[in-house]
C-alpha positions in Angstrom: -14.9 15.1 10.0 -14.1 14.8 6.4 -11.9 12.0 5.1 -10.5 11.7 1.6 -7.7 9.9 -0.1 -6.3 6.4 -0.6 -4.4 3.8 1.4 -1.7 1.2 0.9 -4.3 -1.5 2.0 -6.8 -0.4 -0.6 -7.0 -1.3 -4.3 -4.8 1.2 -6.1 -7.6 2.7 -8.1 -9.8 3.3 -5.1 -10.0 6.9 -3.8 -12.5 7.8 -1.1 -14.3 10.8 0.1 -16.5 10.5 3.1 -17.5 11.8 6.5 -16.5 10.3 9.8 -19.1 10.8 12.5 -16.7 10.4 15.5 -13.0 10.2 15.6 -11.0 9.8 18.9 -7.2 10.0 18.7 -5.4 8.8 21.8 -1.7 8.3 22.4 -1.6 4.7 21.1 -5.0 4.2 19.3 -7.6 5.8 17.1 -11.3 5.0 17.4 -13.5 5.7 14.4 -17.3 5.4 14.8 -20.2 5.8 12.4 -23.8 6.4 13.5 -26.5 4.3 11.7 -30.1 5.5 12.0 -31.9 4.1 9.0 -32.6 0.6 10.2 -33.0 -1.5 13.3 -29.7 -2.8 14.6 -28.7 -6.4 14.0 -28.1 -8.7 16.9 -24.5 -9.3 16.0 -21.9 -7.2 14.1 -21.4 -10.1 11.7 -25.0 -9.5 10.6 -24.5 -5.8 9.8 -25.0 -4.7 6.2 -21.7 -5.6 4.3 -21.7 -2.0 2.9 -21.4 -0.6 6.4 -18.5 -3.0 7.2 -16.7 -2.1 4.0 -17.2 1.6 4.7 -15.6 1.2 8.2 -12.8 -1.0 6.8 -11.9 1.6 4.2 -11.9 4.4 6.9 -9.7 2.2 9.1 -7.3 1.6 6.2 -6.9 5.3 5.4 -6.5 6.2 9.1 -3.9 3.4 9.5 -1.8 5.3 6.9 -2.4 8.7 8.7 -1.6 7.3 12.1 0.9 4.5 11.5 1.9 4.1 15.2 -1.6 3.7 16.4 -4.0 0.8 16.7 -7.1 1.6 14.7 -10.5 0.5 16.2 -13.8 0.8 14.3 -17.3 0.7 15.6 -20.9 1.2 14.5 -23.3 3.1 16.7 -26.9 2.1 16.2 -29.1 5.0 17.3 -32.2 2.7 17.8 -30.7 1.2 20.9 -28.5 3.0 21.3 -26.0 0.3 20.8 -22.2 0.4 20.3 -20.9 -2.5 18.1 -17.1 -2.7 17.9 -16.0 -4.3 14.6 -13.3 -6.9 15.2 -10.1 -6.5 13.3 -10.6 -9.8 11.5 -14.0 -8.6 10.2 -12.4 -5.4 8.9 -9.6 -7.4 7.2 -12.2 -9.7 5.6 -14.2 -6.7 4.3 -11.0 -5.3 2.8 -10.2 -8.6 1.2 -13.7 -8.8 -0.3 -13.3 -5.3 -1.6 -10.1 -6.3 -3.4 -11.9 -9.1 -5.1 -14.8 -6.9 -6.4 -12.8 -3.9 -7.6 
């Protein structure tokens, strides 16, 4: 699924265009997941490539504006396991904060 745009939680100059691998919209929450195939999975989500965490934080920020009455949950799916790694909200928030400092 294509995703494009901006979000209130992103730096004003940041516009994104990407592709979401999986999106599940439920009555009260949205799950966004991205498959990663190009490397072995880390043991912990905190050890994932920061670019992956930023990507998911950006997707979650845009989706939060699209679905304002839903909780947004993000996860990476490592195909070498396979292994599902939910990304804690605090880690998404930290990734967005880091993005704001570098833009």
